[in-house]
Chimera marker file (.cmm) of the C-alpha trace (Angstrom):
<marker_set name="trace">
<marker id="1" x="5.860" y="8.304" z="-13.304" r="1" g="1" b="0" radius="0.5"/>
<marker id="2" x="2.132" y="8.903" z="-12.959" r="1" g="1" b="0" radius="0.5"/>
<marker id="3" x="0.726" y="12.510" z="-12.188" r="1" g="1" b="0" radius="0.5"/>
<marker id="4" x="-0.849" y="13.140" z="-8.764" r="1" g="1" b="0" radius="0.5"/>
<marker id="5" x="-4.668" y="12.616" z="-8.684" r="1" g="1" b="0" radius="0.5"/>
<marker id="6" x="-6.605" y="15.660" z="-7.646" r="1" g="1" b="0" radius="0.5"/>
<marker id="7" x="-10.112" y="15.090" z="-6.402" r="1" g="1" b="0" radius="0.5"/>
<marker id="8" x="-12.612" y="17.723" z="-5.545" r="1" g="1" b="0" radius="0.5"/>
<marker id="9" x="-13.710" y="17.442" z="-1.950" r="1" g="1" b="0" radius="0.5"/>
<marker id="10" x="-16.893" y="19.448" z="-2.237" r="1" g="1" b="0" radius="0.5"/>
<marker id="11" x="-15.481" y="22.620" z="-0.500" r="1" g="1" b="0" radius="0.5"/>
<marker id="12" x="-14.020" y="24.243" z="-3.553" r="1" g="1" b="0" radius="0.5"/>
<marker id="13" x="-10.555" y="22.756" z="-2.826" r="1" g="1" b="0" radius="0.5"/>
<marker id="14" x="-8.911" y="19.514" z="-4.039" r="1" g="1" b="0" radius="0.5"/>
<marker id="15" x="-7.398" y="16.640" z="-2.461" r="1" g="1" b="0" radius="0.5"/>
<marker id="16" x="-4.078" y="15.827" z="-3.885" r="1" g="1" b="0" radius="0.5"/>
<marker id="17" x="-3.490" y="12.041" z="-3.711" r="1" g="1" b="0" radius="0.5"/>
<marker id="18" x="-0.070" y="10.647" z="-4.255" r="1" g="1" b="0" radius="0.5"/>
<marker id="19" x="0.518" y="7.035" z="-5.076" r="1" g="1" b="0" radius="0.5"/>
<marker id="20" x="3.721" y="5.735" z="-3.282" r="1" g="1" b="0" radius="0.5"/>
<marker id="21" x="5.455" y="2.539" z="-3.938" r="1" g="1" b="0" radius="0.5"/>
<marker id="22" x="6.964" y="1.186" z="-0.734" r="1" g="1" b="0" radius="0.5"/>
<marker id="23" x="10.021" y="-0.920" z="-1.012" r="1" g="1" b="0" radius="0.5"/>
<marker id="24" x="11.372" y="-1.623" z="2.594" r="1" g="1" b="0" radius="0.5"/>
<marker id="25" x="14.274" y="-3.691" z="1.544" r="1" g="1" b="0" radius="0.5"/>
<marker id="26" x="16.261" y="-5.975" z="4.073" r="1" g="1" b="0" radius="0.5"/>
<marker id="27" x="17.656" y="-5.663" z="7.510" r="1" g="1" b="0" radius="0.5"/>
<marker id="28" x="17.169" y="-2.213" z="8.946" r="1" g="1" b="0" radius="0.5"/>
<marker id="29" x="15.139" y="-1.176" z="5.862" r="1" g="1" b="0" radius="0.5"/>
<marker id="30" x="11.785" y="-2.297" z="7.215" r="1" g="1" b="0" radius="0.5"/>
<marker id="31" x="12.491" y="-0.538" z="10.489" r="1" g="1" b="0" radius="0.5"/>
<marker id="32" x="13.455" y="2.665" z="8.903" r="1" g="1" b="0" radius="0.5"/>
<marker id="33" x="10.499" y="2.297" z="6.484" r="1" g="1" b="0" radius="0.5"/>
<marker id="34" x="7.973" y="2.176" z="9.381" r="1" g="1" b="0" radius="0.5"/>
<marker id="35" x="9.309" y="5.386" z="10.715" r="1" g="1" b="0" radius="0.5"/>
<marker id="36" x="9.362" y="7.106" z="7.271" r="1" g="1" b="0" radius="0.5"/>
<marker id="37" x="5.653" y="6.099" z="6.706" r="1" g="1" b="0" radius="0.5"/>
<marker id="38" x="4.771" y="7.703" z="10.180" r="1" g="1" b="0" radius="0.5"/>
<marker id="39" x="6.311" y="10.923" z="8.816" r="1" g="1" b="0" radius="0.5"/>
<marker id="40" x="4.055" y="10.677" z="5.749" r="1" g="1" b="0" radius="0.5"/>
<marker id="41" x="1.196" y="10.151" z="7.974" r="1" g="1" b="0" radius="0.5"/>
<marker id="42" x="2.029" y="13.393" z="9.894" r="1" g="1" b="0" radius="0.5"/>
<marker id="43" x="2.321" y="15.295" z="6.624" r="1" g="1" b="0" radius="0.5"/>
<marker id="44" x="-1.288" y="13.904" z="5.591" r="1" g="1" b="0" radius="0.5"/>
<marker id="45" x="-2.819" y="14.777" z="8.984" r="1" g="1" b="0" radius="0.5"/>
<marker id="46" x="-1.465" y="18.376" z="8.906" r="1" g="1" b="0" radius="0.5"/>
<marker id="47" x="-2.437" y="19.050" z="5.316" r="1" g="1" b="0" radius="0.5"/>
<marker id="48" x="-6.009" y="19.381" z="6.672" r="1" g="1" b="0" radius="0.5"/>
<marker id="49" x="-7.303" y="17.169" z="4.041" r="1" g="1" b="0" radius="0.5"/>
<marker id="50" x="-5.433" y="18.484" z="1.137" r="1" g="1" b="0" radius="0.5"/>
<marker id="51" x="-2.859" y="15.818" z="0.706" r="1" g="1" b="0" radius="0.5"/>
<marker id="52" x="-3.451" y="11.864" z="0.709" r="1" g="1" b="0" radius="0.5"/>
<marker id="53" x="-1.112" y="9.216" z="0.243" r="1" g="1" b="0" radius="0.5"/>
<marker id="54" x="-2.082" y="5.814" z="-1.134" r="1" g="1" b="0" radius="0.5"/>
<marker id="55" x="0.742" y="3.032" z="-0.590" r="1" g="1" b="0" radius="0.5"/>
<marker id="56" x="1.455" y="-0.107" z="-2.589" r="1" g="1" b="0" radius="0.5"/>
<marker id="57" x="3.787" y="-2.287" z="-0.550" r="1" g="1" b="0" radius="0.5"/>
<marker id="58" x="6.172" y="-4.554" z="-2.659" r="1" g="1" b="0" radius="0.5"/>
<marker id="59" x="9.440" y="-6.261" z="-2.162" r="1" g="1" b="0" radius="0.5"/>
<marker id="60" x="13.094" y="-5.516" z="-3.457" r="1" g="1" b="0" radius="0.5"/>
<marker id="61" x="16.464" y="-6.592" z="-2.657" r="1" g="1" b="0" radius="0.5"/>
<marker id="62" x="17.462" y="-9.776" z="-0.887" r="1" g="1" b="0" radius="0.5"/>
<marker id="63" x="13.841" y="-10.638" z="0.127" r="1" g="1" b="0" radius="0.5"/>
<marker id="64" x="12.922" y="-10.478" z="-3.611" r="1" g="1" b="0" radius="0.5"/>
<marker id="65" x="15.819" y="-12.597" z="-4.450" r="1" g="1" b="0" radius="0.5"/>
<marker id="66" x="14.695" y="-15.111" z="-1.912" r="1" g="1" b="0" radius="0.5"/>
<marker id="67" x="11.269" y="-15.156" z="-3.207" r="1" g="1" b="0" radius="0.5"/>
<marker id="68" x="11.630" y="-14.448" z="-7.000" r="1" g="1" b="0" radius="0.5"/>
<marker id="69" x="15.274" y="-15.121" z="-7.744" r="1" g="1" b="0" radius="0.5"/>
<marker id="70" x="15.846" y="-11.560" z="-8.755" r="1" g="1" b="0" radius="0.5"/>
<marker id="71" x="16.345" y="-8.366" z="-6.839" r="1" g="1" b="0" radius="0.5"/>
<marker id="72" x="13.498" y="-6.560" z="-8.251" r="1" g="1" b="0" radius="0.5"/>
<marker id="73" x="10.732" y="-8.139" z="-10.548" r="1" g="1" b="0" radius="0.5"/>
<marker id="74" x="9.408" y="-6.770" z="-13.793" r="1" g="1" b="0" radius="0.5"/>
<marker id="75" x="6.012" y="-6.276" z="-12.125" r="1" g="1" b="0" radius="0.5"/>
<marker id="76" x="7.609" y="-3.963" z="-9.430" r="1" g="1" b="0" radius="0.5"/>
<marker id="77" x="9.419" y="-1.954" z="-12.004" r="1" g="1" b="0" radius="0.5"/>
<marker id="78" x="6.232" y="-1.620" z="-14.003" r="1" g="1" b="0" radius="0.5"/>
<marker id="79" x="4.392" y="-0.486" z="-10.889" r="1" g="1" b="0" radius="0.5"/>
<marker id="80" x="7.117" y="2.049" z="-10.191" r="1" g="1" b="0" radius="0.5"/>
<marker id="81" x="7.043" y="3.598" z="-13.673" r="1" g="1" b="0" radius="0.5"/>
<marker id="82" x="3.224" y="3.460" z="-14.493" r="1" g="1" b="0" radius="0.5"/>
<marker id="83" x="1.369" y="3.377" z="-11.112" r="1" g="1" b="0" radius="0.5"/>
<marker id="84" x="3.388" y="5.434" z="-8.725" r="1" g="1" b="0" radius="0.5"/>
<marker id="85" x="4.023" y="9.025" z="-8.195" r="1" g="1" b="0" radius="0.5"/>
<marker id="86" x="6.891" y="8.392" z="-5.827" r="1" g="1" b="0" radius="0.5"/>
<marker id="87" x="8.927" y="5.308" z="-4.797" r="1" g="1" b="0" radius="0.5"/>
<marker id="88" x="9.849" y="5.054" z="-0.998" r="1" g="1" b="0" radius="0.5"/>
<marker id="89" x="12.943" y="2.822" z="-1.061" r="1" g="1" b="0" radius="0.5"/>
<marker id="90" x="14.730" y="1.271" z="2.129" r="1" g="1" b="0" radius="0.5"/>
<marker id="91" x="17.979" y="-0.263" z="2.405" r="1" g="1" b="0" radius="0.5"/>
<marker id="92" x="19.006" y="-3.471" z="0.704" r="1" g="1" b="0" radius="0.5"/>
<marker id="93" x="21.549" y="-6.218" z="0.765" r="1" g="1" b="0" radius="0.5"/>
<marker id="94" x="23.314" y="-8.003" z="3.423" r="1" g="1" b="0" radius="0.5"/>
<marker id="95" x="25.875" y="-10.850" z="3.955" r="1" g="1" b="0" radius="0.5"/>
<marker id="96" x="23.630" y="-13.516" z="2.647" r="1" g="1" b="0" radius="0.5"/>
<marker id="97" x="23.258" y="-11.997" z="-0.740" r="1" g="1" b="0" radius="0.5"/>
<link id1="1" id2="2" r="1" g="1" b="0" radius="0.2"/>
<link id1="2" id2="3" r="1" g="1" b="0" radius="0.2"/>
<link id1="3" id2="4" r="1" g="1" b="0" radius="0.2"/>
<link id1="4" id2="5" r="1" g="1" b="0" radius="0.2"/>
<link id1="5" id2="6" r="1" g="1" b="0" radius="0.2"/>
<link id1="6" id2="7" r="1" g="1" b="0" radius="0.2"/>
<link id1="7" id2="8" r="1" g="1" b="0" radius="0.2"/>
<link id1="8" id2="9" r="1" g="1" b="0" radius="0.2"/>
<link id1="9" id2="10" r="1" g="1" b="0" radius="0.2"/>
<link id1="10" id2="11" r="1" g="1" b="0" radius="0.2"/>
<link id1="11" id2="12" r="1" g="1" b="0" radius="0.2"/>
<link id1="12" id2="13" r="1" g="1" b="0" radius="0.2"/>
<link id1="13" id2="14" r="1" g="1" b="0" radius="0.2"/>
<link id1="14" id2="15" r="1" g="1" b="0" radius="0.2"/>
<link id1="15" id2="16" r="1" g="1" b="0" radius="0.2"/>
<link id1="16" id2="17" r="1" g="1" b="0" radius="0.2"/>
<link id1="17" id2="18" r="1" g="1" b="0" radius="0.2"/>
<link id1="18" id2="19" r="1" g="1" b="0" radius="0.2"/>
<link id1="19" id2="20" r="1" g="1" b="0" radius="0.2"/>
<link id1="20" id2="21" r="1" g="1" b="0" radius="0.2"/>
<link id1="21" id2="22" r="1" g="1" b="0" radius="0.2"/>
<link id1="22" id2="23" r="1" g="1" b="0" radius="0.2"/>
<link id1="23" id2="24" r="1" g="1" b="0" radius="0.2"/>
<link id1="24" id2="25" r="1" g="1" b="0" radius="0.2"/>
<link id1="25" id2="26" r="1" g="1" b="0" radius="0.2"/>
<link id1="26" id2="27" r="1" g="1" b="0" radius="0.2"/>
<link id1="27" id2="28" r="1" g="1" b="0" radius="0.2"/>
<link id1="28" id2="29" r="1" g="1" b="0" radius="0.2"/>
<link id1="29" id2="30" r="1" g="1" b="0" radius="0.2"/>
<link id1="30" id2="31" r="1" g="1" b="0" radius="0.2"/>
<link id1="31" id2="32" r="1" g="1" b="0" radius="0.2"/>
<link id1="32" id2="33" r="1" g="1" b="0" radius="0.2"/>
<link id1="33" id2="34" r="1" g="1" b="0" radius="0.2"/>
<link id1="34" id2="35" r="1" g="1" b="0" radius="0.2"/>
<link id1="35" id2="36" r="1" g="1" b="0" radius="0.2"/>
<link id1="36" id2="37" r="1" g="1" b="0" radius="0.2"/>
<link id1="37" id2="38" r="1" g="1" b="0" radius="0.2"/>
<link id1="38" id2="39" r="1" g="1" b="0" radius="0.2"/>
<link id1="39" id2="40" r="1" g="1" b="0" radius="0.2"/>
<link id1="40" id2="41" r="1" g="1" b="0" radius="0.2"/>
<link id1="41" id2="42" r="1" g="1" b="0" radius="0.2"/>
<link id1="42" id2="43" r="1" g="1" b="0" radius="0.2"/>
<link id1="43" id2="44" r="1" g="1" b="0" radius="0.2"/>
<link id1="44" id2="45" r="1" g="1" b="0" radius="0.2"/>
<link id1="45" id2="46" r="1" g="1" b="0" radius="0.2"/>
<link id1="46" id2="47" r="1" g="1" b="0" radius="0.2"/>
<link id1="47" id2="48" r="1" g="1" b="0" radius="0.2"/>
<link id1="48" id2="49" r="1" g="1" b="0" radius="0.2"/>
<link id1="49" id2="50" r="1" g="1" b="0" radius="0.2"/>
<link id1="50" id2="51" r="1" g="1" b="0" radius="0.2"/>
<link id1="51" id2="52" r="1" g="1" b="0" radius="0.2"/>
<link id1="52" id2="53" r="1" g="1" b="0" radius="0.2"/>
<link id1="53" id2="54" r="1" g="1" b="0" radius="0.2"/>
<link id1="54" id2="55" r="1" g="1" b="0" radius="0.2"/>
<link id1="55" id2="56" r="1" g="1" b="0" radius="0.2"/>
<link id1="56" id2="57" r="1" g="1" b="0" radius="0.2"/>
<link id1="57" id2="58" r="1" g="1" b="0" radius="0.2"/>
<link id1="58" id2="59" r="1" g="1" b="0" radius="0.2"/>
<link id1="59" id2="60" r="1" g="1" b="0" radius="0.2"/>
<link id1="60" id2="61" r="1" g="1" b="0" radius="0.2"/>
<link id1="61" id2="62" r="1" g="1" b="0" radius="0.2"/>
<link id1="62" id2="63" r="1" g="1" b="0" radius="0.2"/>
<link id1="63" id2="64" r="1" g="1" b="0" radius="0.2"/>
<link id1="64" id2="65" r="1" g="1" b="0" radius="0.2"/>
<link id1="65" id2="66" r="1" g="1" b="0" radius="0.2"/>
<link id1="66" id2="67" r="1" g="1" b="0" radius="0.2"/>
<link id1="67" id2="68" r="1" g="1" b="0" radius="0.2"/>
<link id1="68" id2="69" r="1" g="1" b="0" radius="0.2"/>
<link id1="69" id2="70" r="1" g="1" b="0" radius="0.2"/>
<link id1="70" id2="71" r="1" g="1" b="0" radius="0.2"/>
<link id1="71" id2="72" r="1" g="1" b="0" radius="0.2"/>
<link id1="72" id2="73" r="1" g="1" b="0" radius="0.2"/>
<link id1="73" id2="74" r="1" g="1" b="0" radius="0.2"/>
<link id1="74" id2="75" r="1" g="1" b="0" radius="0.2"/>
<link id1="75" id2="76" r="1" g="1" b="0" radius="0.2"/>
<link id1="76" id2="77" r="1" g="1" b="0" radius="0.2"/>
<link id1="77" id2="78" r="1" g="1" b="0" radius="0.2"/>
<link id1="78" id2="79" r="1" g="1" b="0" radius="0.2"/>
<link id1="79" id2="80" r="1" g="1" b="0" radius="0.2"/>
<link id1="80" id2="81" r="1" g="1" b="0" radius="0.2"/>
<link id1="81" id2="82" r="1" g="1" b="0" radius="0.2"/>
<link id1="82" id2="83" r="1" g="1" b="0" radius="0.2"/>
<link id1="83" id2="84" r="1" g="1" b="0" radius="0.2"/>
<link id1="84" id2="85" r="1" g="1" b="0" radius="0.2"/>
<link id1="85" id2="86" r="1" g="1" b="0" radius="0.2"/>
<link id1="86" id2="87" r="1" g="1" b="0" radius="0.2"/>
<link id1="87" id2="88" r="1" g="1" b="0" radius="0.2"/>
<link id1="88" id2="89" r="1" g="1" b="0" radius="0.2"/>
<link id1="89" id2="90" r="1" g="1" b="0" radius="0.2"/>
<link id1="90" id2="91" r="1" g="1" b="0" radius="0.2"/>
<link id1="91" id2="92" r="1" g="1" b="0" radius="0.2"/>
<link id1="92" id2="93" r="1" g="1" b="0" radius="0.2"/>
<link id1="93" id2="94" r="1" g="1" b="0" radius="0.2"/>
<link id1="94" id2="95" r="1" g="1" b="0" radius="0.2"/>
<link id1="95" id2="96" r="1" g="1" b="0" radius="0.2"/>
<link id1="96" id2="97" r="1" g="1" b="0" radius="0.2"/>
</marker_set>
């Protein structure tokens, strides 16, 4: 995974930017992911400008099977490995897969 980016913000401190790959998944996953992202927004707000999150939303699981014929594409794996500091992964699967 990539190292977090630290930008100077002109006040002598730095803003630490974390690139988060968001994979909500299936069924209850997107609902849970919405709440998880709300938590990260609170963390960002309370950091007083010291932490920032950048999100890259992709798909995995049954929705990826339906769209691409595979649970996770090579491109999503590449993004996870090369362009992300963290992966926020929801639940996947269901009776239709």
